[in-house]
C-alpha positions in Angstrom: 74.6 -15.4 -29.4 72.7 -16.8 -26.4 69.9 -14.7 -24.7 70.1 -15.1 -21.0 67.0 -14.2 -19.0 67.6 -13.4 -15.3 66.1 -16.0 -13.0 63.9 -13.6 -11.1 62.3 -12.4 -14.4 61.7 -16.0 -15.4 59.9 -16.6 -12.2 57.8 -13.5 -12.6 56.7 -14.6 -16.0 55.7 -18.0 -14.7 53.7 -16.4 -11.8 51.8 -14.1 -14.3 50.9 -17.0 -16.5 49.5 -18.9 -13.6 47.5 -15.9 -12.3 45.9 -15.0 -15.6 43.2 -17.8 -15.6 42.3 -16.9 -12.0 42.0 -13.2 -12.7 39.9 -13.9 -15.8 37.5 -16.1 -13.9 37.2 -13.5 -11.1 36.5 -10.6 -13.5 33.9 -12.7 -15.3 32.1 -13.6 -12.1 32.0 -9.9 -11.0 30.8 -8.4 -14.2 28.8 -5.2 -13.4 25.0 -5.3 -13.6 23.6 -2.7 -16.0 21.9 0.3 -14.3 18.1 0.3 -14.2 16.0 2.5 -16.5 12.4 3.8 -16.0 11.2 0.7 -17.9 12.7 -1.5 -15.3 10.1 -0.7 -12.7 6.6 -2.1 -12.3 4.9 0.8 -10.5 4.9 4.6 -10.9 3.5 7.6 -9.1 3.8 11.3 -9.4 5.1 13.5 -6.6 3.6 17.0 -6.4 5.2 19.7 -4.3 3.6 22.8 -2.8 5.0 26.2 -3.9 7.7 27.6 -1.6 11.3 28.7 -1.2 12.5 25.5 0.6 15.3 23.7 -1.4 14.2 20.2 -0.3 10.9 18.4 -0.4 9.5 15.4 1.5 6.6 13.1 0.8 5.1 10.6 3.2 5.4 7.0 2.0 2.2 4.9 2.4 1.7 1.1 2.8 1.4 0.4 -1.0 5.0 1.4 -1.5 6.2 -1.1 1.1 3.9 -3.8 -0.3 5.3 -3.5 -3.9 8.9 -2.5 -3.3 11.8 -2.6 -0.9 12.0 1.1 -0.1 15.6 0.9 0.9 16.7 -0.5 -2.4 14.5 -0.3 -5.5 13.0 3.2 -5.3 14.1 5.7 -8.0 13.1 9.3 -8.7 13.2 10.8 -12.2 12.8 14.3 -13.6 10.5 14.9 -16.6 13.6 14.4 -18.8 14.3 11.0 -17.1 17.2 12.2 -15.1 17.7 10.3 -11.9 17.3 12.4 -8.6 19.0 11.5 -5.4 16.9 10.9 -2.3 17.0 9.8 1.3 14.4 8.2 3.6 13.7 9.6 7.0 12.0 7.8 10.0 9.9 9.5 12.5 11.0 8.8 16.0 10.9 10.1 19.6 13.9 12.2 20.5 16.0 10.1 22.9 16.2 11.5 26.4 16.9 10.2 29.9 16.1 13.5 31.6 15.0 13.6 35.2 13.9 16.7 37.0 15.8 17.6 40.1 13.3 17.7 43.1 13.8 20.8 45.3 12.0 22.2 48.5 9.8 19.1 48.9 7.6 19.3 51.9 4.1 19.0 53.4 1.9 22.1 53.6 -0.9 20.1 55.3 -1.5 16.4 56.0 -2.7 15.8 52.5 -0.9 18.6 50.6 2.6 18.3 49.0 4.5 21.2 47.6 7.9 21.1 45.7 9.9 22.7 42.9 11.5 21.0 39.9 14.7 22.1 38.2 14.1 21.5 34.5 16.5 20.8 31.6 17.4 23.5 29.1 15.1 22.3 26.3 11.4 22.3 25.5 9.1 19.9 27.3 5.3 19.3 27.5 4.8 16.6 30.1 6.0 15.1 33.4 5.9 11.5 34.5 5.8 11.2 38.3 6.7 8.0 40.2 4.6 8.1 43.4 5.0 5.6 46.2 1.3 5.3 46.9 -1.7 3.2 46.1 -5.5 3.7 45.9 -5.6 7.4 45.7 -7.0 10.4 43.9 -5.0 13.6 43.6 -5.1 17.0 42.0 -2.0 18.7 40.7 -1.4 22.4 40.0 1.6 23.4 37.9 3.1 26.8 37.5 6.2 27.9 35.6 9.0 29.9 37.3 11.8 32.0 35.7 13.7 31.6 39.0 13.1 30.0 42.4 12.3 33.5 43.7 9.9 34.4 40.9 7.0 36.4 42.3 4.8 36.2 39.2 4.6 32.5 38.2 2.9 31.4 35.0 -0.1 29.1 35.5 0.2 26.0 33.3 -3.0 24.1 34.5 -4.7 21.8 37.0 -4.6 18.0 36.4 -5.9 14.8 38.0 -3.8 11.8 39.1 -5.2 8.5 40.4 -4.4 4.9 41.2 -7.5 2.7 41.0 -5.9 -0.6 40.4 -8.0 -2.2 43.1 -11.1 -1.4 41.0 -9.4 -2.6 37.8 -9.4 1.0 36.4 -5.7 1.4 36.2 -3.6 4.4 37.2 -2.2 7.7 35.8 0.7 9.7 37.1 1.5 11.7 34.0 0.8 15.4 33.4 0.3 16.9 29.9 0.5 20.7 29.4 1.5 23.3 26.9 5.0 23.1 25.6 7.2 25.2 27.9 10.9 26.1 28.5 10.8 27.4 32.1 13.9 26.6 34.1 11.8 25.7 37.1 8.3 24.3 37.7 6.3 24.5 41.0 3.9 21.6 41.8 1.2 21.3 44.4 -0.4 17.9 45.0 -3.5 17.3 47.0 -4.4 13.7 47.9 -7.6 12.0 48.9 -8.2 8.2 49.5 -9.8 6.3 46.6 -13.4 5.2 47.1 -13.6 2.3 49.5 -10.3 3.2 51.3 -10.8 4.9 54.7 -7.4 6.7 54.9 -4.2 7.6 53.1 -0.9 8.4 54.7 0.9 11.2 52.9 4.7 11.9 53.4 7.3 13.7 51.3 8.8 10.3 50.5 5.7 9.6 48.3 7.4 11.5 45.5 10.4 9.4 44.3 11.2 10.3 40.7 10.0 12.9 38.1 11.0 12.1 34.6 10.7 14.5 31.6 9.6 12.8 28.4 10.4 14.4 25.0 8.4 17.4 24.0 5.1 16.7 22.3 6.5 18.2 19.1 9.3 15.6 19.2 6.9 12.6 19.5 6.8 9.8 17.0 4.3 10.2 14.1 2.5 7.3 12.6 0.9 6.4 9.2 -2.2 4.2 8.9 -1.7 0.9 7.2 -5.1 -0.7 7.4 -8.4 -0.1 9.2 -11.4 -2.2 9.9 -14.8 -1.6 11.4 -15.7 -5.3 11.5 -15.4 -6.4 15.1 -16.2 -10.1 15.7 -17.5 -11.1 19.2 -16.3 -14.4 20.6 -16.7 -15.8 24.0 -14.9 -13.4 26.4 -13.2 -11.4 23.6 -13.7 -9.0 20.7 -11.6 -9.7 17.6 -10.5 -7.6 14.6 -8.6 -9.4 11.7 -6.3 -8.0 9.1 -4.4 -9.3 6.1 -1.1 -7.5 5.8 1.0 -7.7 2.6 4.7 -8.7 2.7 7.2 -6.1 3.8 4.7 -3.7 5.2 5.8 -2.9 8.8 3.3 -2.9 11.6 4.5 -0.9 14.6 1.4 0.4 16.5 -2.3 -0.5 16.9 -4.9 2.2 17.7 -8.5 1.8 18.8 -11.3 4.3 18.0 -14.2 4.2 20.5 -17.7 5.3 20.3 -17.7 8.7 22.1 -21.2 8.1 23.4 -20.2 5.0 25.3 -19.7 6.0 29.0 -18.0 2.7 29.9 -14.8 2.9 32.0 -12.5 0.0 31.3 -9.0 -1.4 31.4 -8.6 -4.4 29.1 -5.7 -6.6 28.0 -5.2 -6.8 24.2 -3.4 -9.8 22.6 -1.9 -9.5 19.0 -1.1 -12.5 17.0 0.5 -12.6 13.6 0.7 -15.7 11.3 2.7 -15.8 8.1 0.6 -17.1 5.2 3.7 -18.4 3.4 7.2 -19.2 4.6 10.3 -20.5 2.9 10.1 -23.7 5.0 6.4 -24.2 4.2 5.3 -23.9 7.9 3.5 -20.8 9.0 5.5 -18.5 11.3 3.6 -17.0 14.3 4.3 -14.1 16.6 2.3 -13.0 19.7 2.3 -9.7 21.7 0.1 -8.1 24.3 -0.7 -4.7 25.7 -3.2 -2.7 27.7 -5.9 -0.2 26.7 -8.0 1.9 29.1 -10.4 4.8 29.5 -11.6 6.5 32.6 -14.2 9.3 33.0 -15.6 9.9 36.4 -16.0 12.4 39.2 -14.8 11.4 42.7 -14.5 13.6 45.7 -15.3 16.7 43.5 -12.5 15.9 41.1 -13.0 15.1 37.4 -10.8 12.4 36.2 -10.2 12.0 32.4 -7.7 9.5 31.2 -7.4 7.5 27.9 -4.8 5.1 26.6 -6.0 3.7 23.3 -2.9 2.6 21.4 -0.4 -0.2 21.8 3.2 -0.4 20.5 3.2 -3.6 18.5 6.3 -4.2 16.3 5.6 -7.3 14.3 8.4 -9.0 12.4 6.6 -12.0 10.9 5.0 -9.9 8.1 8.3 -8.5 6.7 9.0 -11.2 4.2 5.6 -12.9 3.6 1.9 -11.9 3.7 0.5 -12.3 7.2 -2.8 -12.5 9.0 -2.9 -10.2 12.1 -5.5 -10.8 14.7 -6.2 -8.2 17.4 -8.2 -9.6 20.4 -9.5 -7.5 23.3 -9.9 -9.7 26.4 -13.3 -8.8 27.9 -13.5 -11.5 30.5 -16.8 -11.4 32.2 -17.4 -7.7 31.3 -19.5 -6.4 28.5 -17.6 -5.7 25.2 -16.5 -2.1 24.7 -18.1 -0.2 21.8 -15.4 0.1 19.1 -15.8 2.1 16.0 -12.7 0.8 14.4 -9.2 -0.7 14.9 -6.2 0.6 12.9 -2.8 -0.8 12.2 -0.1 1.8 11.9 3.6 2.2 11.0 6.1 4.9 12.0 6.0 7.7 9.5 8.6 7.4 6.7 9.3 10.2 4.3 11.0 10.3 0.9 13.1 13.5 0.8 14.9 14.9 -2.3 16.2 18.2 -3.7 13.3 20.1 -5.3 12.9 19.7 -9.0 10.4 21.0 -11.5 7.1 19.1 -11.3 6.2 16.5 -11.8 8.8 14.2 -10.2 8.2 10.6 -11.0 8.6 7.9 -8.3 9.2 4.4 -9.7 9.5 1.1 -7.8 8.9 -2.6 -8.1 12.1 -4.1 -9.5 13.4 -6.6 -6.9 16.6 -7.4 -8.8 17.7 -3.7 -8.8 20.5 -2.9 -6.4 20.3 -0.2 -3.7 21.5 3.3 -5.0 24.4 5.2 -3.5 23.8 8.9 -3.0 25.6 11.6 -1.1 22.3 13.5 -0.5 21.6 11.5 2.7 24.7 12.9 4.3 24.0 16.5 3.3 20.3 16.5 4.0 19.2 18.5 7.1 16.2 16.8 8.7 15.5 19.7 11.0 15.8 22.3 8.2 13.0 23.9 6.2 11.1 21.3 4.2 8.6 21.7 1.4 5.6 19.4 1.7 5.0 17.0 -1.1 2.2 14.4 -1.9 2.1 11.2 -3.7 -0.5 10.6 -6.4 -2.3 7.2 -6.5 -0.2 4.2 -7.5 -0.4 3.1 -11.2 1.2 0.4 -13.3 4.1 1.7 -15.3 3.0 1.8 -19.0 6.6 1.5 -20.2 7.4 -1.4 -18.0 9.4 -4.1 -19.8 9.8 -7.5 -18.0 13.5 -8.3 -17.4 14.9 -10.7 -20.0 16.2 -14.0 -18.6 19.9 -13.4 -17.8 22.4 -16.0 -18.9 23.7 -17.5 -15.8 27.5 -17.2 -15.8 29.5 -20.4 -15.7 31.0 -19.4 -12.3 27.5 -19.0 -10.8 26.5 -22.4 -12.0 29.7 -23.9 -10.7 30.9 -21.6 -7.8 33.4 -24.2 -6.5 35.6 -23.6 -9.6 36.6 -20.2 -8.2 38.0 -21.9 -5.1 39.6 -24.7 -7.1 41.4 -22.1 -9.3 42.5 -20.2 -6.2 43.8 -23.2 -4.4 45.5 -24.5 -7.5 47.3 -21.2 -8.1 48.5 -21.0 -4.5 49.8 -24.5 -4.7 51.7 -23.9 -7.9 53.2 -20.6 -6.5 54.3 -22.6 -3.4 56.0 -25.2 -5.6 57.8 -22.6 -7.7 59.0 -20.8 -4.7 60.3 -24.0 -3.1 62.2 -25.0 -6.3 63.6 -21.5 -6.8 64.9 -21.6 -3.2 66.6 -24.9 -3.8 68.3 -23.6 -7.0 69.5 -20.4 -5.4 70.9 -22.5 -2.5 
């Protein structure tokens, strides 16, 4: 008796035999990495929460976490019984907005006095940014809140000073800061006078071009200090503060703390340079930024002017993968150096948020080979919901830390080209079998 195997079954057997080596190589190359344990991490800290009914807690991450870990990958939270806790990381940021107030009833009440209304958006706000088509002026601004355009009892929000003294190298200010409000309309009255040294100032309704509405003060970006120095080195025509920033620590703002007893008015350019101490190529990477700081305190034409701008956005990228030296230089030119108490590097506030567990919760990090975790908690977490405050204890070395044992490098990692050779060989053999089968069937 002769056993006859259908031709299509015979071809299927041949294909399976040819695919088996390729499948085996692929599975061997993609063998899963064992999950980390508390002994896998170099550093440990406790997280302590305040009592409360909130279901979730958040702790502010400091610079040491970024220096010793990649916070988006090798952070883990554990309960006292060593059970892993899901978490998410939030970033403080300004609420995006492109709001502009609609200008209504703009007109002159006298040759130097403008009056107009603003139609405001249906959200909270705490400042206005006016774009004024004028130079070399001093101005006072009075703001009242209106429930309607015909409101007979407006709410007084304050008197403020605006100025443009760029000709005297003292800068300008056309922003108004007041208590957070939700009035549908605001009424503004502006009174202008020429800046000292300017004989006259022509005022027309066209001087007010745009009124922007920044995010509410409560929605502004929060920052965490990274490093602070009180050592200010004086060089010819500049004052310099120097920092050493560890790898992976983000620098996103620089703030200046002045001696309050110093009456100096100034507007100075600040240059920020960052140089990597080590790079992969062996050559130091450099990055340069610049900004402006200013302070103005004076009384002109019976008006008190108070304005300070003592921080600079400075997002540095060169210190993300290697330690870097950051140099902050205030350009004094021919003027006397300003009296600084300190200079501070800052990063946007980042919080580690997790479902509340019995204290103490343990934060562990410092295992570069650990892969990023996958949690559903980030999708379910409500950033604007009730949050219980939590604090991090000082960083410590993990007493149970075990250095990773050298991993045997798989054959396919030592010779990655074999995977492609196996794939191309299998495809070629399949093509040959298909061609011969087609001829036989024909």
